[in-house]
C-alpha positions as a Markdown table, in Angstrom:
| # | Residue | x | y | z |
|---|---|---|---|---|
| 1 | Gly | -17.5 | 5.2 | -12.5 |
| 2 | Gly | -20.6 | 7.1 | -13.2 |
| 3 | Cys | -21.3 | 10.5 | -14.3 |
| 4 | Ile | -20.8 | 13.5 | -12.0 |
| 5 | Met | -23.9 | 15.5 | -11.3 |
| 6 | Ala | -24.1 | 18.8 | -9.5 |
| 7 | Gly | -26.6 | 18.6 | -6.6 |
| 8 | Ile | -28.9 | 21.4 | -5.6 |
| 9 | Thr | -26.4 | 22.7 | -3.1 |
| 10 | Gly | -23.8 | 22.9 | -5.6 |
| 11 | Ile | -22.1 | 19.8 | -4.1 |
| 12 | Gln | -21.2 | 17.3 | -6.8 |
| 13 | Tyr | -22.3 | 13.8 | -6.4 |
| 14 | Arg | -21.0 | 10.7 | -8.2 |
| 15 | Glu | -22.9 | 7.6 | -8.5 |
| 16 | Val | -21.2 | 4.3 | -7.7 |
| 17 | Glu | -23.2 | 1.2 | -7.8 |
| 18 | Gly | -26.4 | 3.0 | -7.4 |
| 19 | Ile | -25.2 | 5.1 | -4.3 |
| 20 | Gln | -24.7 | 8.9 | -4.5 |
| 21 | Tyr | -21.5 | 9.8 | -2.9 |
| 22 | Pro | -20.6 | 13.6 | -2.5 |
| 23 | Val | -17.5 | 14.3 | -4.4 |
| 24 | Leu | -15.3 | 15.7 | -1.7 |
| 25 | Asp | -13.4 | 19.0 | -2.2 |
| 26 | Gln | -10.6 | 16.9 | -3.8 |
| 27 | Gly | -8.8 | 17.7 | -0.5 |
| 28 | Met | -7.6 | 14.1 | -0.8 |
| 29 | Ser | -7.4 | 13.7 | -4.6 |
| 30 | Lys | -6.0 | 10.3 | -5.9 |
| 31 | Glu | -2.5 | 12.2 | -6.5 |
| 32 | Arg | -2.6 | 13.7 | -2.9 |
| 33 | Val | -3.2 | 10.2 | -1.5 |
| 34 | Leu | -0.6 | 8.5 | -3.4 |
| 35 | Ser | 2.0 | 11.2 | -2.8 |
| 36 | Ser | 1.3 | 11.1 | 1.0 |
| 37 | Leu | 1.8 | 7.3 | 1.0 |
| 38 | Gly | 5.3 | 5.4 | 1.1 |
| 39 | Arg | 6.1 | 2.7 | -1.3 |
| 40 | Tyr | 4.0 | 0.0 | 0.2 |
| 41 | Gly | 0.9 | 2.2 | 0.6 |
| 42 | Arg | 1.2 | 3.1 | -3.1 |
| 43 | Met | 1.6 | -0.5 | -3.9 |
| 44 | Ala | -1.6 | -1.5 | -1.9 |
| 45 | Ala | -3.6 | 1.4 | -3.7 |
| 46 | Arg | -2.5 | 0.2 | -7.2 |
| 47 | Asp | -3.1 | -3.4 | -6.4 |
| 48 | Leu | -6.6 | -2.5 | -5.2 |
| 49 | Gln | -7.3 | -0.4 | -8.2 |
| 50 | Glu | -6.2 | -3.2 | -10.6 |
| 51 | Asn | -8.2 | -5.9 | -8.8 |
| 52 | Asp | -11.3 | -3.9 | -7.7 |
| 53 | Gln | -11.8 | -0.6 | -9.5 |
| 54 | Glu | -15.3 | -0.1 | -8.1 |
| 55 | Arg | -14.3 | -0.5 | -4.5 |
| 56 | Tyr | -11.1 | 1.7 | -5.2 |
| 57 | Glu | -13.4 | 4.5 | -6.5 |
| 58 | Met | -15.6 | 4.1 | -3.6 |
| 59 | Met | -12.9 | 4.4 | -1.0 |
| 60 | Leu | -11.3 | 7.3 | -2.8 |
| 61 | Leu | -14.7 | 9.1 | -2.9 |
| 62 | Ser | -15.7 | 8.3 | 0.7 |
| 63 | Gly | -12.2 | 9.5 | 2.0 |
| 64 | Met | -11.4 | 5.9 | 3.3 |
| 65 | Leu | -8.6 | 5.3 | 0.7 |
| 66 | Phe | -5.9 | 7.2 | 2.6 |
| 67 | Pro | -6.3 | 5.7 | 6.1 |
| 68 | Lys | -6.8 | 2.3 | 4.7 |
| 69 | Met | -3.7 | 2.3 | 2.6 |
| 70 | Lys | -1.8 | 4.0 | 5.3 |
| 71 | Glu | -2.9 | 1.2 | 7.6 |
| 72 | Ala | -1.6 | -1.4 | 5.1 |
| 73 | Glu | 1.6 | 0.4 | 4.8 |
| 74 | Glu | 2.3 | 0.4 | 8.5 |
| 75 | Gln | 1.5 | -3.4 | 8.6 |
| 76 | Ala | 3.8 | -4.0 | 5.6 |
| 77 | Lys | 6.7 | -1.9 | 6.9 |
| 78 | Thr | 6.6 | -3.8 | 10.2 |
| 79 | Leu | 6.3 | -7.2 | 8.6 |
| 80 | His | 9.1 | -6.3 | 6.3 |
| 81 | Glu | 11.5 | -5.4 | 8.9 |
| 82 | Gln | 10.7 | -8.6 | 10.9 |
| 83 | Ile | 11.2 | -10.9 | 7.9 |
| 84 | Ser | 14.3 | -9.0 | 6.7 |
| 85 | Glu | 15.9 | -9.3 | 10.1 |
| 86 | Asn | 15.1 | -12.9 | 10.7 |
| 87 | Leu | 16.4 | -13.8 | 7.3 |
| 88 | Val | 19.7 | -11.9 | 7.8 |
| 89 | Lys | 20.2 | -13.8 | 11.1 |
| 90 | Thr | 19.3 | -17.1 | 9.8 |
| 91 | Trp | 21.5 | -16.8 | 6.7 |
| 92 | Met | 24.5 | -15.5 | 8.7 |
| 93 | Glu | 24.2 | -18.5 | 10.9 |
| 94 | Gln | 23.8 | -21.0 | 8.0 |
| 95 | Asp | 26.7 | -19.7 | 6.0 |
| 96 | Gly | 28.9 | -18.6 | 8.9 |
| 97 | Ile | 29.1 | -15.0 | 7.6 |
| 98 | Asp | 31.3 | -12.6 | 9.5 |
| 99 | Pro | 29.2 | -9.6 | 10.6 |
| 100 | Tyr | 32.2 | -7.5 | 9.8 |
| 101 | Asp | 32.4 | -8.6 | 6.2 |
| 102 | Thr | 30.8 | -5.6 | 4.7 |
| 103 | Met | 30.4 | -6.9 | 1.3 |
| 104 | Lys | 28.9 | -10.1 | 2.2 |
| 105 | Met | 26.5 | -8.3 | 4.8 |
| 106 | Thr | 25.4 | -5.8 | 2.2 |
| 107 | Ser | 24.6 | -8.4 | -0.4 |
| 108 | Leu | 22.9 | -10.5 | 2.5 |
| 109 | Arg | 20.8 | -7.5 | 3.5 |
| 110 | Thr | 19.8 | -6.8 | -0.2 |
| 111 | Gln | 18.7 | -10.3 | -0.6 |
| 112 | Ala | 16.8 | -10.4 | 2.7 |
| 113 | Asp | 15.1 | -7.1 | 1.5 |
| 114 | Met | 14.1 | -8.5 | -1.7 |
| 115 | Glu | 12.7 | -11.8 | -0.2 |
| 116 | Ala | 11.0 | -9.6 | 2.6 |
| 117 | Met | 9.3 | -7.5 | 0.0 |
| 118 | Arg | 8.1 | -10.6 | -2.0 |
| 119 | Gln | 6.5 | -12.0 | 1.2 |
| 120 | Val | 5.0 | -8.7 | 2.2 |
| 121 | Ile | 3.4 | -8.2 | -1.3 |
| 122 | Glu | 1.8 | -11.8 | -0.9 |
| 123 | Glu | 0.7 | -11.4 | 2.7 |
| 124 | Val | -0.2 | -7.7 | 3.0 |
| 125 | Ile | -0.6 | -5.9 | -0.2 |
| 126 | His | -2.6 | -8.5 | -2.0 |
| 127 | Gln | -4.8 | -8.9 | 1.0 |
| 128 | Val | -6.0 | -5.1 | 1.2 |
| 129 | Arg | -9.6 | -5.1 | 0.0 |
């Protein structure tokens, strides 16, 4: 990140990679962005920040961070549901699990959720750039 300079109009600019970006009225500060996102959106934001700090800053300043992370979140949620449902079906058939066995079904869903999350992080979260 570069230094923040006040422009003539009183608008503050921040330089990122030689480009001056107006510092928006913090309407969507980092905190606002993160608190407006769900679990996967926040993960995507953290992942981007860890892997490409410059791009993260640039997206935050240009107001693109929220829409981009929101989009990743929607994708992630949809994929999570698909994977999770398929796993539950597959495992029920494989192990001949009685759908009315609440204990077994709960543990199956928990496992399916964890596996879905692992796949979503690989396929969606790590791909957000």
